[in-house]
PDB file with one MODEL, atoms N, CA, C and O in Angstrom:
MODEL        1
ATOM      1  N   UNK A   1     133.126 107.622  91.024  1.00  0.00           N
ATOM      2  CA  UNK A   1     132.280 106.483  91.271  1.00  0.00           C
ATOM      3  C   UNK A   1     131.882 106.485  92.746  1.00  0.00           C
ATOM      4  O   UNK A   1     132.715 106.711  93.624  1.00  0.00           O
ATOM      5  N   UNK A   2     130.607 106.232  93.004  1.00  0.00           N
ATOM      6  CA  UNK A   2     130.088 106.170  94.367  1.00  0.00           C
ATOM      7  C   UNK A   2     130.051 104.728  94.853  1.00  0.00           C
ATOM      8  O   UNK A   2     129.731 103.812  94.096  1.00  0.00           O
ATOM      9  N   UNK A   3     130.380 104.540  96.116  1.00  0.00           N
ATOM     10  CA  UNK A   3     130.335 103.226  96.743  1.00  0.00           C
ATOM     11  C   UNK A   3     129.446 103.338  97.974  1.00  0.00           C
ATOM     12  O   UNK A   3     129.508 104.332  98.696  1.00  0.00           O
ATOM     13  N   UNK A   4     128.621 102.326  98.217  1.00  0.00           N
ATOM     14  CA  UNK A   4     127.790 102.277  99.417  1.00  0.00           C
ATOM     15  C   UNK A   4     128.354 101.204 100.342  1.00  0.00           C
ATOM     16  O   UNK A   4     128.630 100.083  99.915  1.00  0.00           O
ATOM     17  N   UNK A   5     128.520 101.560 101.610  1.00  0.00           N
ATOM     18  CA  UNK A   5     129.006 100.629 102.618  1.00  0.00           C
ATOM     19  C   UNK A   5     127.908 100.397 103.647  1.00  0.00           C
ATOM     20  O   UNK A   5     127.193 101.327 104.018  1.00  0.00           O
ATOM     21  N   UNK A   6     127.775  99.164 104.107  1.00  0.00           N
ATOM     22  CA  UNK A   6     126.873  98.822 105.204  1.00  0.00           C
ATOM     23  C   UNK A   6     127.725  98.196 106.292  1.00  0.00           C
ATOM     24  O   UNK A   6     128.314  97.133 106.094  1.00  0.00           O
ATOM     25  N   UNK A   7     127.790  98.856 107.443  1.00  0.00           N
ATOM     26  CA  UNK A   7     128.606  98.387 108.557  1.00  0.00           C
ATOM     27  C   UNK A   7     127.703  97.951 109.702  1.00  0.00           C
ATOM     28  O   UNK A   7     126.792  98.679 110.096  1.00  0.00           O
ATOM     29  N   UNK A   8     127.958  96.758 110.233  1.00  0.00           N
ATOM     30  CA  UNK A   8     127.245  96.271 111.419  1.00  0.00           C
ATOM     31  C   UNK A   8     128.235  96.248 112.570  1.00  0.00           C
ATOM     32  O   UNK A   8     129.362  95.774 112.420  1.00  0.00           O
ATOM     33  N   UNK A   9     127.811  96.765 113.723  1.00  0.00           N
ATOM     34  CA  UNK A   9     128.717  96.833 114.865  1.00  0.00           C
ATOM     35  C   UNK A   9     127.963  96.573 116.158  1.00  0.00           C
ATOM     36  O   UNK A   9     126.743  96.721 116.226  1.00  0.00           O
ATOM     37  N   UNK A  10     128.705  96.185 117.174  1.00  0.00           N
ATOM     38  CA  UNK A  10     128.090  95.993 118.482  1.00  0.00           C
ATOM     39  C   UNK A  10     128.990  96.475 119.612  1.00  0.00           C
ATOM     40  O   UNK A  10     128.515  96.658 120.733  1.00  0.00           O
ATOM     41  N   UNK A  11     130.268  96.683 119.348  1.00  0.00           N
ATOM     42  CA  UNK A  11     131.177  97.266 120.333  1.00  0.00           C
ATOM     43  C   UNK A  11     132.469  97.687 119.643  1.00  0.00           C
ATOM     44  O   UNK A  11     132.620  97.508 118.434  1.00  0.00           O
ATOM     45  N   UNK A  12     133.397  98.245 120.411  1.00  0.00           N
ATOM     46  CA  UNK A  12     134.728  98.655 119.948  1.00  0.00           C
ATOM     47  C   UNK A  12     134.681  99.914 119.074  1.00  0.00           C
ATOM     48  O   UNK A  12     134.868  99.853 117.859  1.00  0.00           O
ATOM     49  N   UNK A  13     134.431 101.040 119.715  1.00  0.00           N
ATOM     50  CA  UNK A  13     134.346 102.318 119.006  1.00  0.00           C
ATOM     51  C   UNK A  13     135.669 102.691 118.342  1.00  0.00           C
ATOM     52  O   UNK A  13     135.668 103.328 117.288  1.00  0.00           O
ATOM     53  N   UNK A  14     136.796 102.306 118.938  1.00  0.00           N
ATOM     54  CA  UNK A  14     138.101 102.639 118.348  1.00  0.00           C
ATOM     55  C   UNK A  14     138.267 101.949 117.003  1.00  0.00           C
ATOM     56  O   UNK A  14     138.758 102.555 116.051  1.00  0.00           O
ATOM     57  N   UNK A  15     137.865 100.695 116.918  1.00  0.00           N
ATOM     58  CA  UNK A  15     137.981  99.955 115.659  1.00  0.00           C
ATOM     59  C   UNK A  15     137.044 100.548 114.600  1.00  0.00           C
ATOM     60  O   UNK A  15     137.431 100.687 113.440  1.00  0.00           O
ATOM     61  N   UNK A  16     135.821 100.896 114.993  1.00  0.00           N
ATOM     62  CA  UNK A  16     134.879 101.495 114.048  1.00  0.00           C
ATOM     63  C   UNK A  16     135.398 102.841 113.553  1.00  0.00           C
ATOM     64  O   UNK A  16     135.259 103.164 112.373  1.00  0.00           O
ATOM     65  N   UNK A  17     135.990 103.620 114.440  1.00  0.00           N
ATOM     66  CA  UNK A  17     136.554 104.921 114.056  1.00  0.00           C
ATOM     67  C   UNK A  17     137.664 104.742 113.021  1.00  0.00           C
ATOM     68  O   UNK A  17     137.703 105.456 112.020  1.00  0.00           O
ATOM     69  N   UNK A  18     138.564 103.789 113.262  1.00  0.00           N
ATOM     70  CA  UNK A  18     139.651 103.533 112.303  1.00  0.00           C
ATOM     71  C   UNK A  18     139.094 103.100 110.949  1.00  0.00           C
ATOM     72  O   UNK A  18     139.572 103.546 109.907  1.00  0.00           O
ATOM     73  N   UNK A  19     138.086 102.235 110.966  1.00  0.00           N
ATOM     74  CA  UNK A  19     137.484 101.768 109.721  1.00  0.00           C
ATOM     75  C   UNK A  19     136.852 102.922 108.947  1.00  0.00           C
ATOM     76  O   UNK A  19     137.056 103.051 107.740  1.00  0.00           O
ATOM     77  N   UNK A  20     136.089 103.755 109.641  1.00  0.00           N
ATOM     78  CA  UNK A  20     135.454 104.886 108.961  1.00  0.00           C
ATOM     79  C   UNK A  20     136.484 105.836 108.361  1.00  0.00           C
ATOM     80  O   UNK A  20     136.309 106.318 107.242  1.00  0.00           O
ATOM     81  N   UNK A  21     137.545 106.103 109.091  1.00  0.00           N
ATOM     82  CA  UNK A  21     138.595 106.981 108.553  1.00  0.00           C
ATOM     83  C   UNK A  21     139.258 106.359 107.326  1.00  0.00           C
ATOM     84  O   UNK A  21     139.640 107.071 106.397  1.00  0.00           O
ATOM     85  N   UNK A  22     139.393 105.050 107.322  1.00  0.00           N
ATOM     86  CA  UNK A  22     140.055 104.362 106.212  1.00  0.00           C
ATOM     87  C   UNK A  22     139.202 104.353 104.948  1.00  0.00           C
ATOM     88  O   UNK A  22     139.732 104.487 103.845  1.00  0.00           O
ATOM     89  N   UNK A  23     137.886 104.196 105.097  1.00  0.00           N
ATOM     90  CA  UNK A  23     137.028 104.056 103.902  1.00  0.00           C
ATOM     91  C   UNK A  23     136.322 105.344 103.514  1.00  0.00           C
ATOM     92  O   UNK A  23     135.739 105.424 102.433  1.00  0.00           O
ATOM     93  N   UNK A  24     136.364 106.361 104.382  1.00  0.00           N
ATOM     94  CA  UNK A  24     135.569 107.557 104.124  1.00  0.00           C
ATOM     95  C   UNK A  24     136.022 108.308 102.877  1.00  0.00           C
ATOM     96  O   UNK A  24     137.212 108.519 102.639  1.00  0.00           O
ATOM     97  N   UNK A  25     135.038 108.694 102.105  1.00  0.00           N
ATOM     98  CA  UNK A  25     135.220 109.558 100.942  1.00  0.00           C
ATOM     99  C   UNK A  25     133.889 110.296 100.797  1.00  0.00           C
ATOM    100  O   UNK A  25     132.834 109.675 100.923  1.00  0.00           O
ATOM    101  N   UNK A  26     133.912 111.597 100.536  1.00  0.00           N
ATOM    102  CA  UNK A  26     132.644 112.342 100.442  1.00  0.00           C
ATOM    103  C   UNK A  26     131.671 111.790  99.384  1.00  0.00           C
ATOM    104  O   UNK A  26     130.465 112.015  99.480  1.00  0.00           O
ATOM    105  N   UNK A  27     132.180 111.085  98.397  1.00  0.00           N
ATOM    106  CA  UNK A  27     131.313 110.538  97.351  1.00  0.00           C
ATOM    107  C   UNK A  27     130.644 109.232  97.769  1.00  0.00           C
ATOM    108  O   UNK A  27     129.717 108.771  97.103  1.00  0.00           O
ATOM    109  N   UNK A  28     131.104 108.635  98.864  1.00  0.00           N
ATOM    110  CA  UNK A  28     130.567 107.348  99.310  1.00  0.00           C
ATOM    111  C   UNK A  28     129.404 107.543 100.280  1.00  0.00           C
ATOM    112  O   UNK A  28     129.307 108.569 100.954  1.00  0.00           O
ATOM    113  N   UNK A  29     128.528 106.548 100.340  1.00  0.00           N
ATOM    114  CA  UNK A  29     127.431 106.530 101.303  1.00  0.00           C
ATOM    115  C   UNK A  29     127.712 105.409 102.298  1.00  0.00           C
ATOM    116  O   UNK A  29     127.959 104.271 101.901  1.00  0.00           O
ATOM    117  N   UNK A  30     127.674 105.729 103.589  1.00  0.00           N
ATOM    118  CA  UNK A  30     127.973 104.748 104.627  1.00  0.00           C
ATOM    119  C   UNK A  30     126.772 104.654 105.569  1.00  0.00           C
ATOM    120  O   UNK A  30     126.338 105.654 106.140  1.00  0.00           O
ATOM    121  N   UNK A  31     126.242 103.437 105.722  1.00  0.00           N
ATOM    122  CA  UNK A  31     125.118 103.169 106.608  1.00  0.00           C
ATOM    123  C   UNK A  31     125.605 102.263 107.729  1.00  0.00           C
ATOM    124  O   UNK A  31     126.197 101.213 107.476  1.00  0.00           O
ATOM    125  N   UNK A  32     125.355 102.670 108.963  1.00  0.00           N
ATOM    126  CA  UNK A  32     125.822 101.907 110.130  1.00  0.00           C
ATOM    127  C   UNK A  32     124.626 101.370 110.900  1.00  0.00           C
ATOM    128  O   UNK A  32     123.674 102.096 111.181  1.00  0.00           O
ATOM    129  N   UNK A  33     124.690 100.095 111.234  1.00  0.00           N
ATOM    130  CA  UNK A  33     123.704  99.480 112.121  1.00  0.00           C
ATOM    131  C   UNK A  33     124.405  99.089 113.413  1.00  0.00           C
ATOM    132  O   UNK A  33     125.433  98.412 113.388  1.00  0.00           O
ATOM    133  N   UNK A  34     123.845  99.518 114.545  1.00  0.00           N
ATOM    134  CA  UNK A  34     124.364  99.161 115.864  1.00  0.00           C
ATOM    135  C   UNK A  34     123.373  98.181 116.487  1.00  0.00           C
ATOM    136  O   UNK A  34     122.182  98.472 116.588  1.00  0.00           O
ATOM    137  N   UNK A  35     123.870  97.029 116.898  1.00  0.00           N
ATOM    138  CA  UNK A  35     123.028  96.011 117.520  1.00  0.00           C
ATOM    139  C   UNK A  35     122.267  96.616 118.703  1.00  0.00           C
ATOM    140  O   UNK A  35     122.853  97.324 119.523  1.00  0.00           O
ATOM    141  N   UNK A  36     120.970  96.338 118.792  1.00  0.00           N
ATOM    142  CA  UNK A  36     120.138  96.874 119.868  1.00  0.00           C
ATOM    143  C   UNK A  36     120.577  96.369 121.240  1.00  0.00           C
ATOM    144  O   UNK A  36     120.255  96.984 122.257  1.00  0.00           O
ATOM    145  N   UNK A  37     121.308  95.254 121.279  1.00  0.00           N
ATOM    146  CA  UNK A  37     121.796  94.729 122.558  1.00  0.00           C
ATOM    147  C   UNK A  37     123.052  95.459 123.037  1.00  0.00           C
ATOM    148  O   UNK A  37     123.514  95.227 124.154  1.00  0.00           O
ATOM    149  N   UNK A  38     123.599  96.328 122.211  1.00  0.00           N
ATOM    150  CA  UNK A  38     124.787  97.098 122.596  1.00  0.00           C
ATOM    151  C   UNK A  38     124.429  98.091 123.694  1.00  0.00           C
ATOM    152  O   UNK A  38     123.293  98.561 123.763  1.00  0.00           O
ATOM    153  N   UNK A  39     125.391  98.412 124.549  1.00  0.00           N
ATOM    154  CA  UNK A  39     125.122  99.399 125.611  1.00  0.00           C
ATOM    155  C   UNK A  39     124.731 100.758 125.024  1.00  0.00           C
ATOM    156  O   UNK A  39     125.208 101.155 123.961  1.00  0.00           O
ATOM    157  N   UNK A  40     123.857 101.453 125.741  1.00  0.00           N
ATOM    158  CA  UNK A  40     123.392 102.770 125.286  1.00  0.00           C
ATOM    159  C   UNK A  40     124.561 103.735 125.073  1.00  0.00           C
ATOM    160  O   UNK A  40     124.528 104.557 124.157  1.00  0.00           O
ATOM    161  N   UNK A  41     125.582 103.639 125.907  1.00  0.00           N
ATOM    162  CA  UNK A  41     126.753 104.509 125.766  1.00  0.00           C
ATOM    163  C   UNK A  41     127.464 104.291 124.445  1.00  0.00           C
ATOM    164  O   UNK A  41     127.918 105.246 123.815  1.00  0.00           O
ATOM    165  N   UNK A  42     127.564 103.041 124.023  1.00  0.00           N
ATOM    166  CA  UNK A  42     128.197 102.746 122.740  1.00  0.00           C
ATOM    167  C   UNK A  42     127.358 103.308 121.596  1.00  0.00           C
ATOM    168  O   UNK A  42     127.899 103.870 120.644  1.00  0.00           O
ATOM    169  N   UNK A  43     126.034 103.155 121.689  1.00  0.00           N
ATOM    170  CA  UNK A  43     125.159 103.681 120.628  1.00  0.00           C
ATOM    171  C   UNK A  43     125.300 105.199 120.521  1.00  0.00           C
ATOM    172  O   UNK A  43     125.293 105.753 119.422  1.00  0.00           O
ATOM    173  N   UNK A  44     125.428 105.872 121.677  1.00  0.00           N
ATOM    174  CA  UNK A  44     125.631 107.332 121.650  1.00  0.00           C
ATOM    175  C   UNK A  44     126.962 107.693 121.004  1.00  0.00           C
ATOM    176  O   UNK A  44     127.038 108.646 120.228  1.00  0.00           O
ATOM    177  N   UNK A  45     128.021 106.932 121.321  1.00  0.00           N
ATOM    178  CA  UNK A  45     129.336 107.194 120.721  1.00  0.00           C
ATOM    179  C   UNK A  45     129.282 107.036 119.203  1.00  0.00           C
ATOM    180  O   UNK A  45     129.864 107.838 118.472  1.00  0.00           O
ATOM    181  N   UNK A  46     128.590 106.014 118.735  1.00  0.00           N
ATOM    182  CA  UNK A  46     128.472 105.794 117.288  1.00  0.00           C
ATOM    183  C   UNK A  46     127.692 106.945 116.650  1.00  0.00           C
ATOM    184  O   UNK A  46     128.057 107.419 115.574  1.00  0.00           O
ATOM    185  N   UNK A  47     126.637 107.390 117.297  1.00  0.00           N
ATOM    186  CA  UNK A  47     125.856 108.512 116.766  1.00  0.00           C
ATOM    187  C   UNK A  47     126.709 109.772 116.660  1.00  0.00           C
ATOM    188  O   UNK A  47     126.626 110.499 115.670  1.00  0.00           O
ATOM    189  N   UNK A  48     127.526 110.032 117.678  1.00  0.00           N
ATOM    190  CA  UNK A  48     128.426 111.192 117.635  1.00  0.00           C
ATOM    191  C   UNK A  48     129.448 111.047 116.513  1.00  0.00           C
ATOM    192  O   UNK A  48     129.741 112.008 115.802  1.00  0.00           O
ATOM    193  N   UNK A  49     129.985 109.850 116.362  1.00  0.00           N
ATOM    194  CA  UNK A  49     130.963 109.590 115.305  1.00  0.00           C
ATOM    195  C   UNK A  49     130.329 109.802 113.937  1.00  0.00           C
ATOM    196  O   UNK A  49     130.913 110.464 113.079  1.00  0.00           O
ATOM    197  N   UNK A  50     129.148 109.252 113.728  1.00  0.00           N
ATOM    198  CA  UNK A  50     128.464 109.382 112.438  1.00  0.00           C
ATOM    199  C   UNK A  50     128.115 110.836 112.143  1.00  0.00           C
ATOM    200  O   UNK A  50     128.095 111.249 110.983  1.00  0.00           O
ATOM    201  N   UNK A  51     127.844 111.606 113.181  1.00  0.00           N
ATOM    202  CA  UNK A  51     127.488 113.012 112.997  1.00  0.00           C
ATOM    203  C   UNK A  51     128.609 113.883 112.464  1.00  0.00           C
ATOM    204  O   UNK A  51     128.379 115.030 112.082  1.00  0.00           O
ATOM    205  N   UNK A  52     129.818 113.348 112.435  1.00  0.00           N
ATOM    206  CA  UNK A  52     130.959 114.132 111.922  1.00  0.00           C
ATOM    207  C   UNK A  52     130.922 114.298 110.406  1.00  0.00           C
ATOM    208  O   UNK A  52     131.505 115.239 109.868  1.00  0.00           O
ATOM    209  N   UNK A  53     130.237 113.383 109.716  1.00  0.00           N
ATOM    210  CA  UNK A  53     130.222 113.405 108.253  1.00  0.00           C
ATOM    211  C   UNK A  53     128.789 113.370 107.741  1.00  0.00           C
ATOM    212  O   UNK A  53     127.976 112.600 108.251  1.00  0.00           O
ATOM    213  N   UNK A  54     128.462 114.188 106.743  1.00  0.00           N
ATOM    214  CA  UNK A  54     127.083 114.223 106.235  1.00  0.00           C
ATOM    215  C   UNK A  54     126.675 112.966 105.444  1.00  0.00           C
ATOM    216  O   UNK A  54     125.483 112.731 105.244  1.00  0.00           O
ATOM    217  N   UNK A  55     127.624 112.179 105.005  1.00  0.00           N
ATOM    218  CA  UNK A  55     127.299 110.997 104.204  1.00  0.00           C
ATOM    219  C   UNK A  55     127.334 109.702 105.014  1.00  0.00           C
ATOM    220  O   UNK A  55     127.281 108.613 104.443  1.00  0.00           O
ATOM    221  N   UNK A  56     127.422 109.815 106.345  1.00  0.00           N
ATOM    222  CA  UNK A  56     127.395 108.646 107.228  1.00  0.00           C
ATOM    223  C   UNK A  56     126.061 108.664 107.966  1.00  0.00           C
ATOM    224  O   UNK A  56     125.733 109.640 108.641  1.00  0.00           O
ATOM    225  N   UNK A  57     125.295 107.586 107.837  1.00  0.00           N
ATOM    226  CA  UNK A  57     123.941 107.529 108.388  1.00  0.00           C
ATOM    227  C   UNK A  57     123.799 106.339 109.329  1.00  0.00           C
ATOM    228  O   UNK A  57     124.465 105.316 109.172  1.00  0.00           O
ATOM    229  N   UNK A  58     122.916 106.498 110.307  1.00  0.00           N
ATOM    230  CA  UNK A  58     122.628 105.424 111.253  1.00  0.00           C
ATOM    231  C   UNK A  58     121.272 104.810 110.932  1.00  0.00           C
ATOM    232  O   UNK A  58     120.306 105.509 110.626  1.00  0.00           O
ATOM    233  N   UNK A  59     121.229 103.510 111.010  1.00  0.00           N
ATOM    234  CA  UNK A  59     120.001 102.758 110.821  1.00  0.00           C
ATOM    235  C   UNK A  59     119.358 102.540 112.191  1.00  0.00           C
ATOM    236  O   UNK A  59     120.055 102.545 113.206  1.00  0.00           O
ATOM    237  N   UNK A  60     118.067 102.352 112.231  1.00  0.00           N
ATOM    238  CA  UNK A  60     117.388 102.019 113.491  1.00  0.00           C
ATOM    239  C   UNK A  60     117.943 100.698 114.009  1.00  0.00           C
ATOM    240  O   UNK A  60     118.084  99.738 113.252  1.00  0.00           O
ATOM    241  N   UNK A  61     118.255 100.653 115.294  1.00  0.00           N
ATOM    242  CA  UNK A  61     118.854  99.448 115.882  1.00  0.00           C
ATOM    243  C   UNK A  61     117.844  98.321 116.016  1.00  0.00           C
ATOM    244  O   UNK A  61     116.678  98.535 116.349  1.00  0.00           O
ATOM    245  N   UNK A  62     118.327  97.115 115.747  1.00  0.00           N
ATOM    246  CA  UNK A  62     117.547  95.896 115.947  1.00  0.00           C
ATOM    247  C   UNK A  62     118.460  94.867 116.571  1.00  0.00           C
ATOM    248  O   UNK A  62     119.683  94.955 116.456  1.00  0.00           O
ATOM    249  N   UNK A  63     117.861  93.884 117.234  1.00  0.00           N
ATOM    250  CA  UNK A  63     118.659  92.810 117.808  1.00  0.00           C
ATOM    251  C   UNK A  63     119.192  91.945 116.684  1.00  0.00           C
ATOM    252  O   UNK A  63     118.462  91.570 115.766  1.00  0.00           O
ATOM    253  N   UNK A  64     120.483  91.633 116.770  1.00  0.00           N
ATOM    254  CA  UNK A  64     121.148  90.835 115.751  1.00  0.00           C
ATOM    255  C   UNK A  64     121.630  89.534 116.377  1.00  0.00           C
ATOM    256  O   UNK A  64     122.097  89.524 117.516  1.00  0.00           O
ATOM    257  N   UNK A  65     121.521  88.474 115.657  1.00  0.00           N
ATOM    258  CA  UNK A  65     122.053  87.194 116.109  1.00  0.00           C
ATOM    259  C   UNK A  65     123.395  87.002 115.424  1.00  0.00           C
ATOM    260  O   UNK A  65     123.449  86.754 114.219  1.00  0.00           O
ATOM    261  N   UNK A  66     124.475  87.114 116.179  1.00  0.00           N
ATOM    262  CA  UNK A  66     125.834  87.063 115.596  1.00  0.00           C
ATOM    263  C   UNK A  66     126.280  85.640 115.424  1.00  0.00           C
ATOM    264  O   UNK A  66     127.390  85.394 114.951  1.00  0.00           O
TER     265      UNK A  66
ENDMDL
END
């Protein structure tokens, strides 16, 4: 069975890394949105993290009202 996850984040790469490791399965699809107000360095870290797995994708960043 395939599961789709949608993750919204704005900081804390360590927490996002732990979450991805916990839920990752090659059969699942994971889409990550990084708030556009997040620092560019954080967005780069998320892109590098997502690049480790072919089923983890990044969405275009937009400003989010939390």
